[in-house]
C-alpha positions in Angstrom: -5.4 -27.7 -20.5 -7.6 -25.7 -19.0 -10.6 -27.3 -17.5 -13.9 -25.6 -17.0 -17.2 -26.6 -15.9 -20.4 -25.7 -16.7 -22.2 -22.4 -16.5 -23.4 -20.6 -14.6 -19.9 -19.0 -13.8 -19.3 -16.5 -10.9 -17.1 -13.5 -11.9 -15.2 -11.3 -9.7 -13.2 -8.3 -10.4 -11.0 -9.3 -7.7 -7.6 -10.1 -8.0 -4.0 -10.8 -5.2 -3.1 -7.6 -5.8 -6.3 -5.4 -5.3 -6.7 -7.9 -1.5 -3.0 -6.7 -0.8 -3.4 -3.3 -1.4 -6.8 -3.5 0.8 -4.7 -4.6 3.5 -2.2 -1.9 3.5 -4.8 0.7 3.5 -6.1 -1.2 6.6 -2.5 -1.3 8.3 -2.3 2.4 7.6 -3.5 3.7 11.0 -1.8 1.5 13.0 1.5 2.5 10.9 0.6 6.4 10.7 0.5 5.6 14.9 3.6 4.1 15.0 5.4 7.2 13.6 3.7 9.4 16.0 4.3 7.6 19.0 8.1 6.0 18.1 9.3 8.7 15.6 12.7 7.8 13.5 12.7 4.4 14.9 9.9 3.1 13.5 10.0 5.0 10.3 13.7 3.4 9.7 12.4 -0.3 10.8 9.4 0.0 8.6 11.2 1.0 5.3 14.2 -1.5 6.2 11.9 -4.3 6.6 9.7 -3.9 3.5 13.3 -2.9 1.6 14.6 -6.5 2.4 11.3 -8.3 2.0 10.8 -7.2 -1.7 15.0 -7.1 -2.2 14.7 -11.4 -0.8 11.9 -12.3 -3.2 13.4 -10.6 -5.9 16.4 -12.5 -5.6 15.0 -15.6 -4.6 12.3 -15.9 -8.0 15.0 -14.2 -10.1 18.1 -16.2 -9.2 16.8 -19.6 -7.2 13.4 -20.4 -8.9 14.1 -18.7 -12.2 10.7 -18.0 -12.5 8.8 -14.5 -13.0 8.5 -11.6 -10.8 5.9 -12.1 -8.2 6.5 -8.4 -6.9 3.5 -7.1 -8.1 1.2 -8.5 -6.0 2.0 -6.5 -3.2 2.5 -9.4 -1.2 6.1 -9.1 0.0 5.4 -5.5 1.0 2.4 -6.5 3.2 4.9 -9.1 4.7 7.6 -6.4 5.0 5.4 -4.0 7.1 4.0 -7.2 9.3 7.1 -8.3 10.3 8.2 -4.7 10.8 5.0 -4.7 13.4 5.8 -7.4 14.9 9.6 -6.1 16.4 10.6 -3.2 18.5 11.4 0.0 16.8 15.1 0.4 17.6 16.0 -3.4 16.4 19.2 -3.2 14.5 19.1 -3.1 10.7 21.1 -6.1 10.1 18.7 -8.1 12.2 15.5 -6.8 10.5 17.0 -8.2 7.5 18.0 -11.5 9.1 14.0 -11.4 9.6 12.8 -10.7 6.4 15.4 -13.4 4.7 13.6 -16.0 7.1 10.0 -14.7 6.3 10.3 -14.8 2.6 13.0 -17.4 2.3 11.7 -20.2 4.8 8.6 -18.8 5.2 7.1 -18.6 1.8 9.3 -18.9 -1.2 11.0 -22.4 0.2 7.4 -23.7 -0.2 6.8 -22.5 -3.4 6.0 -18.9 -3.1 2.4 -17.3 -2.0 -0.9 -19.7 -2.0 1.7 -22.5 -1.3 3.0 -21.6 2.2 2.0 -23.4 5.0 2.6 -20.4 7.5 2.5 -16.9 7.9 5.4 -15.8 6.5 6.1 -12.2 8.7 5.2 -14.8 11.7 8.0 -17.2 10.8 10.4 -14.4 11.0 9.1 -12.8 13.8 9.4 -16.2 15.6 12.9 -17.0 14.5 14.4 -13.8 15.5 12.4 -14.0 19.2 14.8 -17.0 19.5 17.6 -16.3 18.1 17.8 -12.9 19.3 15.8 -12.8 22.5 17.4 -9.5 24.3 17.0 -7.4 21.2 13.6 -8.4 20.8 12.2 -8.0 24.0 14.0 -4.5 24.4 10.8 -2.0 24.2 11.3 1.8 23.5 8.8 4.3 25.3 9.8 7.1 23.2 10.0 8.7 20.3 14.0 8.1 18.4 16.2 4.8 17.2 19.1 4.7 18.8 19.9 5.5 22.7 16.4 5.4 23.3 15.1 4.9 26.7 12.9 1.3 27.1 10.8 -0.1 29.5 8.1 -2.8 30.6 5.3 -3.5 28.3 1.9 -3.9 29.4 1.7 -7.6 29.4 5.1 -7.8 31.4 3.2 -5.6 33.8 0.6 -7.6 34.2 2.2 -10.7 34.6 4.4 -9.0 37.4 1.1 -7.5 38.9 -0.7 -11.2 38.9 2.6 -13.3 40.3 2.1 -10.4 43.2 5.6 -8.0 42.8 5.2 -5.4 45.2 4.4 -2.0 43.7 3.1 -3.0 40.4 0.0 -1.6 38.9 -2.2 -2.5 36.0 -1.9 -0.3 33.0 -4.7 2.2 31.9 -7.0 0.9 29.9 -7.1 4.0 27.8 -3.6 4.1 27.6 -3.6 0.4 26.1 -6.5 1.7 23.4 -5.0 4.7 22.4 -1.7 3.7 22.4 0.5 5.0 24.8 2.5 2.2 25.8 5.6 -0.1 25.0 5.6 -2.7 22.7 6.4 -3.7 18.8 5.8 -0.9 16.9 2.6 -1.9 15.4 0.5 -3.4 18.3 0.1 -0.7 20.4 -2.7 0.8 19.6 -5.4 -1.1 19.7 -7.9 1.7 18.4 -5.5 1.8 15.3 -6.0 -1.7 14.3 -9.6 -2.0 15.1 -10.0 0.9 12.7 -8.3 -1.2 9.9 -10.0 -4.0 10.8 -13.5 -2.5 10.4 -12.3 -1.1 7.1 -11.5 -4.6 5.6 -14.7 -5.6 7.3 -16.6 -3.0 5.2 -14.8 -3.9 2.2 -15.1 -7.5 2.4 -11.1 -7.9 2.5 -11.9 -10.0 5.7 -14.7 -11.9 7.4 -15.9 -11.6 11.2 -15.6 -15.2 12.2 -11.7 -15.3 13.0 -11.3 -12.1 14.8 -14.3 -12.5 16.6 -14.0 -16.2 17.7 -10.2 -15.2 18.8 -11.4 -12.3 20.8 -14.3 -14.1 22.4 -12.4 -17.0 23.5 -9.3 -14.9 25.0 -11.3 -13.0 27.2 -13.1 -15.6 28.4 -10.4 -18.1 29.1 -8.4 -15.1 30.6 -11.2 -14.2 33.2 -10.5 -18.1 33.9 -7.2 -17.9 34.2 -6.4 -14.6 35.4 -8.6 -14.6 38.8 -11.9 -14.3 37.5 -10.5 -10.4 37.1 -12.9 -8.5 34.1 -10.2 -5.7 34.0 -7.4 -8.0 33.4 -9.7 -9.7 30.9 -10.1 -6.6 28.7 -6.3 -5.2 29.0 -5.5 -9.3 27.7 -7.3 -8.3 24.8 -6.4 -5.1 24.5 -2.0 -5.3 25.0 0.7 -6.8 23.0 -0.3 -8.4 20.1 -3.7 -9.8 20.5 -5.6 -7.5 17.9 -2.6 -7.1 15.6 -3.0 -11.1 15.2 -6.0 -11.7 15.6 -7.1 -8.5 12.8 -4.4 -9.0 10.4 -2.3 -12.3 10.9 -4.7 -15.2 11.9 -6.9 -13.8 9.0 -4.0 -14.7 6.2 -5.8 -16.1 3.2 -3.2 -18.7 2.7 -2.8 -20.2 6.2 -6.3 -20.1 7.4 -9.4 -22.1 6.9 -11.3 -22.0 3.9 -15.0 -22.0 5.5 -16.8 -20.2 8.5 -17.2 -23.3 10.9 -13.7 -23.9 10.4 -12.8 -20.4 10.9 -14.8 -20.2 14.3 -13.0 -23.5 15.6 -9.6 -22.3 14.3 -10.0 -18.8 15.7 -11.3 -20.0 19.5 -8.3 -22.4 19.6 -5.9 -19.5 19.1 -7.2 -17.6 21.3 -7.3 -20.6 24.0 -3.5 -20.8 23.2 -2.3 -17.4 23.2 -3.6 -16.8 27.5 -2.5 -20.1 28.1 0.9 -19.4 26.7 0.5 -15.5 28.1 -0.4 -17.1 31.6 1.8 -20.4 32.0 4.5 -20.1 29.0 8.1 -18.6 29.2 7.4 -15.6 27.0 4.5 -12.9 28.0 3.2 -12.7 24.6 1.8 -16.0 22.8 -0.1 -14.7 20.0 2.7 -15.7 17.8 3.0 -19.1 18.7 -0.6 -19.7 18.9 -1.1 -18.5 15.0 1.4 -20.7 13.9 0.1 -24.0 15.8 -3.0 -23.6 14.3 -1.7 -23.0 10.9 -0.2 -26.1 11.2 -4.1 -27.8 11.8 -5.4 -25.5 9.0 -4.9 -28.2 6.7 -7.0 -31.0 8.7 -9.5 -28.2 9.6 -10.2 -28.1 5.8 -10.6 -31.8 5.2 -12.5 -32.5 8.2 -14.9 -29.8 8.7 -16.7 -28.8 5.5 -19.9 -27.3 4.9 -22.5 -29.8 3.2 -21.8 -30.5 -0.6 -24.7 -28.8 -2.7 -27.3 -31.9 -3.5 -26.2 -34.1 -0.6 -28.5 -35.5 1.5 -27.7 -35.9 5.2 -28.4 -39.3 6.8 
């Protein structure tokens, strides 16, 4: 039975498909830059990730859940692109297939599909691969190509070595991190391209400013405190690694993030804090993925206890 409340009603032409399309358009600048920076490796990894995510979602809905196909909402394609953005551009295709299966099968469809998942599916796949295949997931190409490419340290690794006093280690150039002339996962290297995509989504009202701004401001403050009151390192912490990608495209996931503005600010501040703590004191140089997944688990609590005042209710 469909229960309809009394008028007035708010009408919107928005849909899941349109929202996912806006996200894909927002990802295009970083995607195109990854093709330029990493060449055929980025193309192969992206196409493989999208293809496997689409395939596994079709097979699970068709043969396991026996429900109508959900491929039309484009969410599987978004998950595929985001998963590709979080892995090296020389990752073997068979590992990409495993990551896509975990992202779609465990991170999404095991909870009932889009709208029911607790955690961001792409990050579930990424963290699983990082734990299961740490060598392949931390081998970073520094030039275009797919096989037999030269690898090197990421800016976050260089910052960690610099903080720990390793001899002859210099901090990466801020401009290189901003433009994207560094190593790393294929979709995270160009902060400028990610910011451009974020501005597009803000203008289109696909996302709001609350989560990205809360993450970046809190991350800068805690990086400044935890990295010796050095503003240069604090800025580079924002531009390097998965900070921009996570703040703009991963943490703002509709399903796994809080619903109202106040809870989004708390959510974002906690992600920024946890990311810097993991980067500074954890075993992995990158902490954004873990921080987002941790706060995904707290989203139901934030939605329950951090609520706007209901219309007509007078505070005592």
